[in-house]
C-alpha positions as CSV (number, residue, x, y, z in Angstrom):
1,M,1.6,-12.7,6.2
2,S,-1.7,-11.3,4.7
3,R,-1.8,-10.2,0.9
4,V,-2.8,-6.3,1.6
5,C,-1.0,-3.3,0.7
6,E,-0.2,-1.4,3.7
7,L,-0.7,2.1,2.1
8,T,-3.9,1.4,0.0
9,G,-5.8,-1.2,1.5
10,K,-5.7,-3.3,-2.0
11,K,-6.3,-6.8,-1.6
12,V,-7.4,-10.2,-3.1
13,L,-9.9,-10.3,-5.6
14,Y,-11.9,-13.4,-6.6
15,G,-13.3,-14.3,-9.7
16,N,-13.7,-17.2,-12.3
17,N,-11.9,-18.5,-15.3
18,V,-14.3,-19.2,-18.1
19,S,-13.0,-21.5,-20.6
20,H,-14.1,-21.7,-24.4
21,A,-16.7,-24.4,-23.3
22,N,-17.9,-21.7,-20.7
23,N,-16.6,-24.2,-17.8
24,K,-16.2,-21.9,-14.8
25,S,-13.5,-22.4,-12.1
26,S,-12.5,-20.2,-9.2
27,K,-9.6,-17.8,-9.4
28,R,-7.8,-15.7,-7.1
29,F,-6.4,-12.3,-8.2
30,L,-3.3,-11.4,-6.3
31,P,-2.2,-7.9,-5.9
32,N,1.6,-7.3,-7.0
33,L,3.1,-6.8,-3.6
34,Q,6.8,-5.9,-3.0
35,N,8.8,-4.9,-0.3
36,V,10.1,-1.5,-0.4
37,S,12.1,1.0,1.8
38,F,11.0,4.6,1.7
39,L,13.0,7.4,3.0
40,S,11.1,9.9,5.2
41,E,12.7,13.4,5.4
42,A,10.6,14.2,8.5
43,L,11.7,11.5,10.5
44,G,15.4,11.1,9.3
45,H,15.3,7.3,8.5
46,S,14.1,4.8,6.1
47,V,10.6,2.6,6.7
48,S,9.9,-0.5,5.1
49,F,6.2,-1.2,3.6
50,R,4.8,-4.4,2.0
51,V,3.0,-2.4,-0.8
52,C,1.5,-3.1,-4.2
53,T,3.4,-1.4,-7.4
54,K,0.8,1.3,-7.9
55,S,1.4,2.6,-4.2
56,I,5.1,3.0,-5.1
57,R,4.0,5.1,-8.0
58,C,1.7,7.2,-6.2
59,V,4.4,7.9,-3.2
60,E,6.7,9.2,-6.0
61,T,4.2,11.4,-7.4
62,K,3.6,12.8,-4.1
63,D,7.1,13.5,-3.8
64,G,7.9,11.2,-1.0
65,I,6.1,9.0,1.7
66,D,5.6,12.1,4.1
67,S,3.4,13.9,1.8
68,F,1.7,10.8,0.5
69,L,0.9,9.8,4.2
70,L,-0.3,13.0,5.4
71,S,-2.7,13.4,2.4
72,A,-4.0,9.6,2.7
73,C,-7.3,8.4,4.1
74,D,-6.9,7.3,7.6
75,R,-9.3,3.8,6.5
76,L,-7.1,2.7,3.9
77,L,-3.9,2.9,5.8
78,G,-2.4,-0.4,7.8
79,K,-1.6,0.1,11.4
80,R,2.1,0.5,10.7
81,A,1.3,3.2,8.2
82,L,-0.9,4.9,10.6
83,A,1.6,4.9,13.3
84,M,4.0,6.8,11.2
85,K,1.4,9.2,9.8
86,K,1.1,10.6,13.2
87,Q,5.1,10.4,14.0
88,I,5.3,12.6,11.1
89,A,2.3,15.0,12.0
90,N,3.8,15.2,15.3
91,K,7.4,16.4,13.8
92,A,5.5,18.5,11.5
93,K,4.3,20.8,14.7
């Protein structure tokens, strides 16, 4: 299972730990991923995603997963999120 947010595309970053003696060692900065179920009003059921906590706040700010996906850029979304976006767009027509 990859460590990538399915809604925003946030992924692992790499950097260095630097000690007081200026010794450098490699470090991975992992995103805070959570398994969350969002209720889709357009589809009528809940859908689970593995997303970072910032994405959860963004979805709540946009008043739900439906409006978040419709306004999101396609290149940032994962495969499952893109498929759900297409389903929501078809239901809205």
